[in-house]
C-alpha positions in Angstrom: -235.3 -48.5 -226.6 -237.2 -45.9 -224.4 -239.0 -46.9 -221.2 -242.8 -47.1 -221.0 -243.9 -43.8 -219.4 -246.3 -44.6 -216.6 -249.0 -41.9 -216.8 -250.1 -41.3 -213.2 -252.7 -38.7 -214.3 -254.4 -41.1 -216.6 -254.4 -44.0 -214.2 -255.6 -41.9 -211.3 -258.5 -40.7 -213.4 -259.5 -44.3 -214.1 -259.4 -45.0 -210.4 -261.3 -41.9 -209.5 -264.0 -42.8 -212.0 -264.3 -46.3 -210.5 -264.5 -44.7 -207.0 -267.3 -42.3 -208.1 -269.3 -45.3 -209.3 -268.9 -47.1 -206.0 -269.8 -43.8 -204.1 -273.0 -43.6 -206.2 -274.0 -47.2 -205.2 -273.3 -46.4 -201.5 -275.3 -43.2 -201.6 -278.3 -45.2 -202.9 -278.1 -47.1 -199.6 -278.2 -43.9 -197.7 -274.5 -43.5 -196.9 -272.5 -40.6 -198.3 -268.7 -41.0 -197.7 -267.3 -38.0 -195.9 -263.8 -36.8 -195.4 -262.7 -34.2 -192.9 -259.4 -32.4 -193.3 -257.8 -30.2 -190.7 -255.3 -27.6 -191.8 -253.3 -25.7 -189.2 -251.5 -22.6 -190.4 -250.8 -20.9 -193.7 -248.2 -23.2 -195.3 -248.6 -22.5 -199.1 -248.0 -26.1 -200.3 -250.4 -27.4 -197.7 -253.0 -25.0 -198.8 -252.7 -26.3 -202.4 -252.9 -29.9 -201.2 -256.0 -29.3 -199.2 -257.8 -27.5 -202.0 -257.0 -30.4 -204.3 -258.3 -32.9 -201.8 -261.5 -31.0 -201.3 -262.1 -30.7 -205.1 -261.4 -34.4 -205.6 -263.9 -35.3 -202.9 -266.6 -33.2 -204.4 -265.9 -34.6 -207.9 -266.3 -38.2 -206.5 -269.6 -37.3 -204.9 -268.3 -37.4 -201.4 -268.9 -35.0 -198.6 -266.0 -32.7 -197.7 -265.4 -30.8 -194.5 -262.3 -28.7 -194.4 -261.4 -27.0 -191.1 -258.7 -24.3 -191.3 -257.1 -23.3 -188.0 -254.7 -20.4 -187.2 -251.0 -21.0 -186.9 -251.1 -20.5 -183.1 -253.8 -23.1 -182.4 -253.1 -24.7 -179.0 -252.5 -28.5 -178.8 -255.6 -28.9 -176.6 -257.9 -27.2 -179.1 -256.6 -29.4 -182.0 -257.1 -32.5 -179.9 -260.6 -31.5 -179.0 -261.5 -31.0 -182.6 -260.1 -34.4 -183.5 -262.2 -36.0 -180.8 -265.3 -34.2 -182.2 -264.7 -35.5 -185.7 -263.9 -39.0 -184.4 -267.5 -39.0 -183.0 -269.1 -37.6 -186.1 -270.7 -40.5 -187.9 -271.1 -38.5 -191.1 -267.3 -38.2 -191.5 -265.8 -41.6 -192.3 -262.3 -40.3 -192.9 -260.1 -37.8 -191.0 -256.7 -36.4 -191.9 -254.6 -33.7 -190.3 -252.5 -32.0 -193.0 -248.8 -32.3 -192.3 -246.4 -30.6 -191.6 -247.9 -29.0 -188.4 -246.5 -25.9 -186.8 -243.5 -26.5 -184.6 -245.3 -26.1 -181.3 -247.7 -29.0 -182.0 -246.9 -32.6 -181.2 -247.4 -34.4 -184.5 -247.1 -37.9 -183.0 -249.7 -37.1 -180.4 -252.0 -35.7 -183.0 -251.7 -38.8 -185.3 -252.3 -41.1 -182.4 -255.5 -39.3 -181.5 -257.2 -40.1 -184.8 -259.6 -43.0 -184.7 -257.7 -45.8 -186.6 -261.0 -46.6 -188.5 -261.0 -43.0 -189.8 -257.2 -42.8 -190.4 -257.4 -42.5 -194.2 -253.7 -41.5 -194.3 -252.7 -44.9 -192.9 -250.3 -43.3 -190.5 -251.7 -44.5 -187.1 -249.5 -47.0 -185.4 -252.4 -49.6 -185.3 -252.8 -49.4 -189.0 -249.0 -49.5 -189.6 -248.9 -52.6 -187.4 -251.7 -54.2 -189.3 -249.8 -53.7 -192.6 -246.8 -55.3 -191.0 -248.9 -58.3 -189.9 -250.6 -58.6 -193.3 -254.0 -57.6 -192.0 -256.5 -55.4 -193.8 -256.4 -51.8 -192.7 -256.0 -48.3 -194.3 -252.6 -48.1 -196.0 -250.5 -45.0 -196.5 -251.7 -43.4 -199.8 -248.5 -42.8 -201.6 -247.0 -46.3 -201.4 -250.5 -47.7 -202.1 -250.6 -45.6 -205.2 -247.2 -46.8 -206.4 -248.4 -50.4 -206.2 -251.5 -49.5 -208.3 -249.2 -47.8 -210.9 -247.1 -51.0 -211.2 -250.0 -53.4 -211.4 -252.0 -51.3 -213.9 -248.9 -50.9 -216.1 -248.4 -54.6 -216.3 -245.2 -54.9 -214.3 -244.7 -58.4 -212.9 -244.3 -58.2 -209.2 -244.4 -61.8 -208.0 -240.8 -62.9 -207.5 -239.3 -59.6 -208.5 -236.3 -58.2 -206.8 -237.5 -54.8 -205.4 -235.3 -52.1 -203.9 -236.7 -49.2 -202.0 -234.4 -46.2 -201.5 -235.8 -44.4 -198.4 -237.0 -45.6 -195.0 -239.6 -43.0 -193.9 -242.7 -44.1 -192.1 -244.8 -42.3 -194.7 -243.3 -44.0 -197.9 -240.3 -46.2 -197.5 -241.4 -48.6 -194.8 -245.0 -49.2 -196.0 -243.7 -49.4 -199.6 -241.5 -52.3 -198.6 -244.4 -54.0 -196.8 -246.7 -53.7 -199.8 -244.0 -55.1 -202.1 -243.6 -58.0 -199.8 -247.3 -58.5 -199.9 -247.0 -58.8 -203.7 -244.3 -61.5 -203.2 -241.3 -59.4 -204.1 -238.0 -59.9 -202.6 -237.4 -56.6 -200.9 -234.3 -54.6 -199.9 -234.6 -51.2 -198.1 -231.7 -48.8 -198.7 -231.2 -45.4 -197.3 -228.7 -42.5 -196.8 -226.3 -44.7 -194.8 -226.3 -47.7 -197.2 -222.8 -48.6 -198.3 -222.3 -49.3 -202.0 -225.9 -48.3 -202.8 -225.3 -48.8 -206.5 -224.7 -52.5 -206.0 -228.2 -52.9 -204.7 -230.0 -50.7 -207.1 -228.4 -52.3 -210.2 -230.0 -55.6 -209.3 -233.5 -54.2 -208.8 -236.3 -55.3 -211.2 -238.5 -52.7 -209.4 -236.7 -49.6 -208.0 -238.6 -47.1 -205.9 -236.8 -43.8 -205.1 -238.1 -42.0 -202.1 -235.0 -40.3 -200.6 -235.7 -36.6 -201.2 -232.6 -35.8 -203.3 -233.0 -34.3 -206.7 -231.9 -36.5 -209.6 -230.1 -38.8 -207.1 -230.8 -42.0 -209.1 -228.6 -41.9 -212.2 -228.4 -44.2 -215.3 -225.5 -46.3 -213.9 -227.6 -47.2 -210.9 -230.4 -48.8 -212.8 -230.8 -52.3 -214.2 -231.8 -52.3 -217.9 -235.6 -53.0 -218.2 -236.3 -52.2 -214.6 -239.5 -50.5 -213.4 -238.5 -47.2 -211.8 -241.0 -45.4 -209.5 -240.0 -41.9 -208.6 -241.7 -40.7 -205.4 -239.5 -37.6 -205.0 -240.6 -34.1 -205.7 -238.0 -31.4 -205.5 -237.8 -27.8 -206.7 -234.6 -26.8 -208.5 -233.0 -23.4 -208.3 -234.8 -22.4 -211.6 -238.2 -23.2 -210.1 -238.7 -26.4 -212.1 -239.8 -29.6 -210.4 -237.9 -32.8 -210.6 -237.9 -36.2 -208.9 -235.3 -38.3 -207.1 -234.5 -39.9 -210.5 -232.6 -38.3 -213.3 -235.4 -38.9 -215.8 -233.5 -37.9 -218.9 -230.6 -40.3 -218.1 -232.6 -43.2 -216.8 -235.5 -43.2 -219.3 -233.6 -44.8 -222.1 -232.5 -47.7 -219.8 -235.6 -48.5 -217.8 -238.5 -50.7 -218.9 -241.0 -48.5 -217.1 -240.6 -45.1 -215.5 -242.8 -42.5 -213.8 -242.4 -38.8 -214.6 -242.3 -35.9 -212.1 -244.7 -34.3 -212.1 -247.5 -36.5 -213.4 -246.5 -39.8 -212.0 -246.9 -40.8 -208.4 -248.4 -37.4 -207.3 -251.9 -37.8 -208.7 -252.2 -41.3 -207.2 -251.9 -40.1 -203.7 -255.2 -38.3 -203.8 -256.8 -41.2 -205.6 -255.8 -43.5 -202.8 -257.1 -41.1 -200.2 -260.5 -41.2 -201.9 -260.3 -45.0 -202.0 -259.4 -45.2 -198.3 -262.3 -42.9 -197.4 -264.7 -44.9 -199.6 -263.7 -48.1 -198.0 -264.1 -46.6 -194.5 -267.6 -45.6 -195.5 -268.4 -49.0 -196.9 -267.3 -50.7 -193.7 -269.5 -48.2 -191.7 -272.5 -48.9 -193.9 -272.5 -52.7 -193.5 
């Protein structure tokens, strides 16, 4: 029996329609949610991401401000721009597109963003709030994974969840969000011994390790919900995830494809975080 294919495109469109409705209500109260995006340099992937974010904002009825800076922008100039946007009441969300050029201090840049406008959920204050179970902006990709699971009917309460990957952007916040849903959570990573012993017991398996087709059929519990966060480009130019989809799909109960699974949810959650920041501002 084949797994249920979790369609991230369809679910993200549902969420974006819901967001557009809430934006319209907020605009009637005189508040237009605004998102500012800073892009430094000419990284091709970043250029695509930023264009997609700008288009998504406009489609949702939000105000979008994109600032493109040259590769050699000094740290001081970038910090001054962040300070300006922090003080701009029309911009409720601010993100600096990563990765940054090597000469810029990424940690310092992220720390400079007003936590209330940190729609990426990367600021240490917001990461700490997530750890403490407090309400705050949450990193978009793991938040999107939770939405996929919930809207696909996966039972999370009491489930044994395994996260493969421990990054600050996905792995760690993913684990915290699964705990919030009353899962029993194990975090695995590149140094985990006997990884298969952990993944085989997972009712919910999240792969975010950055290795193409790393999760194979013998690592997956029959009927498990498999969320593939990875996006890797093979030698032939094709995209694939961290999960060997063809092998795992007949065994899993639910599975996300790559592309078309988790990816579309990240922008949907970015819009959600921006909207919620504007709603808090408008109270």
